[in-house]
C-alpha positions as CSV (number, residue, x, y, z in Angstrom):
1,M,-0.1,-20.8,21.3
2,L,0.3,-22.9,18.1
3,R,-1.0,-20.0,15.9
4,L,1.4,-17.6,17.6
5,L,4.3,-20.0,17.1
6,T,3.4,-20.5,13.5
7,A,3.1,-16.8,12.9
8,S,6.5,-16.2,14.5
9,L,8.2,-18.9,12.4
10,C,6.6,-17.4,9.3
11,L,7.9,-14.0,10.1
12,I,11.4,-15.3,10.7
13,A,11.3,-17.3,7.4
14,C,9.9,-14.4,5.4
15,N,12.6,-12.0,6.8
16,A,15.3,-14.6,6.1
17,S,14.1,-14.9,2.5
18,A,13.9,-11.1,1.9
19,L,16.3,-9.7,-0.8
20,T,18.8,-7.3,0.7
21,V,19.3,-4.3,-1.5
22,R,22.4,-2.1,-0.7
23,L,21.2,1.4,-1.4
24,C,23.8,4.2,-1.7
25,T,22.3,7.6,-1.1
26,F,23.7,11.2,-1.5
27,D,25.4,12.1,1.8
28,R,24.2,15.8,1.6
29,P,20.6,17.0,1.9
30,F,18.6,16.9,-1.3
31,A,15.4,18.1,0.3
32,P,12.7,17.1,0.2
33,Y,13.6,13.8,-1.5
34,T,16.6,12.4,0.4
35,M,18.3,13.4,3.6
36,P,21.4,12.1,5.3
37,D,19.3,11.1,8.3
38,G,16.9,9.1,6.1
39,S,13.9,11.5,6.5
40,G,13.5,12.4,2.8
41,Q,10.2,11.8,1.0
42,A,11.8,9.3,-1.5
43,Q,13.4,7.4,1.3
44,E,10.1,7.1,3.1
45,L,8.4,5.8,0.0
46,L,11.1,3.1,-0.3
47,R,10.5,2.1,3.3
48,R,6.7,1.9,2.8
49,A,7.0,-0.1,-0.4
50,A,9.3,-2.6,1.3
51,K,7.0,-3.3,4.2
52,G,5.7,-6.5,2.6
53,G,8.9,-8.2,3.7
54,D,10.3,-9.2,0.3
55,I,12.9,-6.4,0.2
56,K,15.3,-5.3,2.9
57,I,17.1,-2.0,2.4
58,E,20.6,-1.7,3.6
59,N,21.5,2.0,3.6
60,T,24.9,3.6,2.9
61,F,25.7,7.3,2.2
62,A,28.4,8.8,0.0
63,P,29.0,11.7,-2.3
64,R,26.9,11.5,-5.5
65,A,29.7,10.7,-7.9
66,R,30.9,7.9,-5.6
67,C,27.5,6.3,-5.4
68,L,27.3,6.3,-9.2
69,A,30.8,4.7,-9.4
70,Q,29.9,2.1,-6.8
71,L,26.7,1.2,-8.8
72,E,28.7,0.9,-12.0
73,H,31.2,-1.5,-10.4
74,G,28.6,-3.5,-8.5
75,E,29.8,-2.3,-5.1
76,T,26.3,-1.1,-4.3
77,D,23.0,-2.5,-5.6
78,A,20.9,0.6,-6.1
79,L,20.6,4.3,-5.8
80,I,18.0,7.0,-6.3
81,A,18.8,8.5,-9.6
82,A,17.6,10.1,-12.8
83,Y,17.7,8.3,-16.2
84,A,20.6,9.2,-18.5
85,P,21.7,7.3,-21.6
86,E,25.2,7.0,-20.3
87,R,24.0,5.0,-17.3
88,V,22.1,2.4,-19.3
89,G,25.2,0.1,-19.5
90,Y,25.2,-0.5,-15.8
91,G,21.9,0.8,-14.3
92,V,18.3,-0.3,-14.9
93,I,15.1,1.5,-14.2
94,P,11.5,0.7,-15.3
95,M,11.1,1.5,-19.0
96,Q,8.2,1.8,-21.4
97,G,9.7,0.9,-24.7
98,A,12.8,3.0,-25.2
99,Q,11.7,5.7,-22.6
100,P,11.7,5.7,-18.8
101,D,8.3,4.9,-17.4
102,D,7.6,7.9,-15.2
103,S,4.7,6.2,-13.5
104,Y,7.3,4.2,-11.5
105,A,9.2,7.4,-10.4
106,L,9.8,8.0,-6.8
107,A,9.1,11.7,-7.5
108,I,9.4,14.2,-10.3
109,T,11.4,17.3,-9.4
110,R,11.9,20.6,-11.2
111,F,15.4,21.9,-11.8
112,M,15.4,25.6,-12.5
113,V,17.9,28.1,-13.9
114,Y,19.2,30.6,-11.4
115,R,20.9,33.9,-12.2
116,R,22.1,36.9,-10.3
117,S,19.2,39.3,-9.8
118,G,18.8,41.5,-12.9
119,S,21.5,39.8,-15.0
120,A,21.0,39.3,-18.7
121,V,20.8,35.5,-18.6
122,Q,17.7,34.1,-20.3
123,W,16.4,30.6,-20.8
124,N,13.4,29.8,-23.1
125,G,13.3,26.1,-22.6
126,K,15.6,25.3,-25.5
127,Q,18.5,27.7,-25.4
128,F,20.3,30.3,-23.3
129,K,20.9,33.9,-24.1
130,G,23.0,36.4,-22.3
131,L,25.5,34.0,-20.7
132,G,28.7,35.7,-19.6
133,P,32.2,34.2,-19.9
134,Q,31.8,32.1,-16.8
135,P,30.4,28.6,-16.9
136,V,27.0,27.3,-15.7
137,G,27.1,25.5,-12.4
138,V,25.6,22.0,-11.8
139,Q,26.2,19.5,-9.0
140,A,28.7,16.7,-9.4
141,G,27.1,13.5,-10.6
142,F,23.9,15.1,-11.8
143,I,22.5,14.5,-15.3
144,H,22.2,18.2,-16.1
145,G,25.9,18.7,-16.9
146,P,25.7,16.4,-20.0
147,L,22.5,18.1,-21.0
148,L,24.1,21.5,-20.8
149,R,27.2,20.3,-22.8
150,K,24.8,19.1,-25.6
151,L,23.7,22.7,-25.8
152,G,27.3,23.9,-26.2
153,V,27.3,25.5,-22.8
154,A,30.5,25.6,-20.6
155,V,29.9,23.7,-17.4
156,D,31.3,23.8,-13.9
157,D,30.3,20.5,-12.2
158,G,32.7,20.6,-9.3
159,A,30.3,21.6,-6.6
160,K,29.0,19.0,-4.1
161,S,25.9,20.9,-3.2
162,A,23.4,23.5,-4.5
163,D,24.5,25.9,-1.9
164,Q,28.1,25.8,-3.2
165,N,26.9,26.7,-6.7
166,L,24.7,29.5,-5.4
167,S,27.6,30.9,-3.5
168,K,29.7,30.8,-6.7
169,L,26.9,32.5,-8.6
170,A,26.5,35.2,-6.0
171,F,30.3,36.0,-6.2
172,D,30.3,36.1,-10.0
173,R,32.1,32.8,-10.6
174,L,29.2,31.4,-12.6
175,S,27.0,32.9,-15.2
176,A,24.0,30.8,-13.9
177,A,23.4,27.7,-11.9
178,I,21.0,24.7,-12.3
179,A,19.5,23.5,-9.0
180,Q,16.5,21.7,-7.6
181,E,13.8,24.1,-7.0
182,A,12.9,23.4,-3.3
183,E,16.5,23.1,-2.2
184,A,17.6,26.3,-4.0
185,G,14.6,28.2,-2.7
186,F,15.6,27.3,0.9
187,Y,19.2,28.5,0.4
188,I,18.1,31.7,-1.3
189,S,15.7,32.6,1.4
190,Q,18.5,32.0,4.0
191,A,21.5,33.7,2.4
192,Y,20.8,35.1,-1.1
193,K,17.5,36.9,-0.9
194,G,17.5,39.8,-3.4
195,R,20.8,38.6,-4.9
196,I,19.7,35.5,-6.8
197,E,16.5,34.7,-8.7
198,A,15.0,31.8,-10.6
199,L,14.0,32.1,-14.3
200,P,10.4,31.1,-14.9
201,T,10.9,28.2,-17.3
202,P,12.3,25.0,-15.8
203,F,15.6,23.7,-17.2
204,H,14.5,20.1,-16.7
205,L,11.7,18.1,-15.2
206,T,13.6,15.2,-13.6
207,P,12.0,12.0,-12.6
208,L,13.8,10.2,-9.8
209,F,13.9,6.4,-9.9
210,L,15.2,3.5,-7.9
211,M,18.0,2.6,-10.3
212,V,19.4,-0.9,-9.9
213,N,22.8,-2.3,-10.9
214,R,22.2,-4.3,-14.1
215,S,23.9,-7.5,-12.9
216,F,22.0,-7.4,-9.6
217,Y,18.8,-6.9,-11.5
218,N,19.4,-9.8,-13.8
219,R,20.0,-12.1,-10.8
220,N,16.9,-10.8,-9.0
221,R,14.5,-9.7,-11.7
222,A,11.2,-10.9,-10.2
223,A,11.9,-9.4,-6.8
224,I,13.0,-6.0,-8.2
225,D,10.1,-5.8,-10.7
226,A,7.7,-6.5,-7.8
227,Y,9.4,-3.8,-5.7
228,W,9.1,-1.3,-8.5
229,Q,5.4,-2.1,-8.7
230,A,5.1,-1.7,-5.0
231,I,6.7,1.7,-5.2
232,R,4.3,2.8,-8.0
233,T,1.3,1.6,-6.0
234,T,2.4,3.0,-2.7
235,R,3.1,6.4,-4.2
236,Q,-0.6,6.8,-5.1
237,T,-2.0,5.7,-1.7
238,P,-4.0,8.3,0.3
239,E,-1.7,7.6,3.2
240,Y,1.5,8.5,1.4
241,Q,-0.1,11.5,-0.2
242,T,-1.1,12.7,3.2
243,Y,2.5,12.2,4.4
244,L,3.8,14.3,1.5
245,R,1.5,17.2,2.5
246,Q,2.7,17.0,6.1
247,W,6.4,16.6,5.4
248,R,8.8,19.0,7.0
C-alpha cells in the first residue's frame, strides 16, 4: 500500500511539473504528417516522445498563416514547421552550426512540381522552363513561396490547401503548383487523374521540425532540448518505424 501511495504521489508530482507546450497545428489535412483529428505521423511522434512526463502538449488548430503569426507573437509556443531564414527571429529549431540538424526532424517530406498533363513546364532542380503567364501556386504560409520568388517566379500563395491549388492548375489559373507528394497524389487519384502530373525532380526536400517560440525556448531551454532529443530517439525506434509502415 505504501509503495502504491508513493508511486501515485510521484505520478501527480511529475505531471504537475511537466512543461505545457501550446502547439498550433494546421487545421487542414497535411497527410500523412498532421491531421485535424490528431492522427498524423508527426503528431504521433510528438505524443510518443512526450510519454516520459516532462512535456505536456496542449493542442490548438488554425490556418497555417495564423499559426505562424501566433508563434511570432508568443500566442502559441510551438508548431510543426520547416526552417526558413525569415523565421529565425522568432522560431528555434535544432541546429548544427548555421544549418538545421535534420537528425532532429519529425519527418522529411518531398514537395513536387505539378503541371497539367502534357504542358511545356519543366523543372531541372535549379530552374523552370516553359512556364506560362500564370503564376506558380503554393499554399499560404509554406516556405516554398519565398524559394520560388528567389528564382524570379511569379507566385500565387493564396490557397489554403493543396487541393485548391490543384483545382486552379486544372482550370488553367496556374502554370504549375508545388505540393507535398503524398497529399497531392491522393487528390490527383480522386479528381485529376490524367489531367495533372508530377515532374520527376522534387522541388524541395523539406524537413519538418518542432519549431519553438524563441522567448519560450530561452525560458525552458533544458526541457525543450531534452524533448528534441526524445523526438530524435523515438523516431528511430523499431516501434515507431513499425507504426509508420502501418499508418493509414
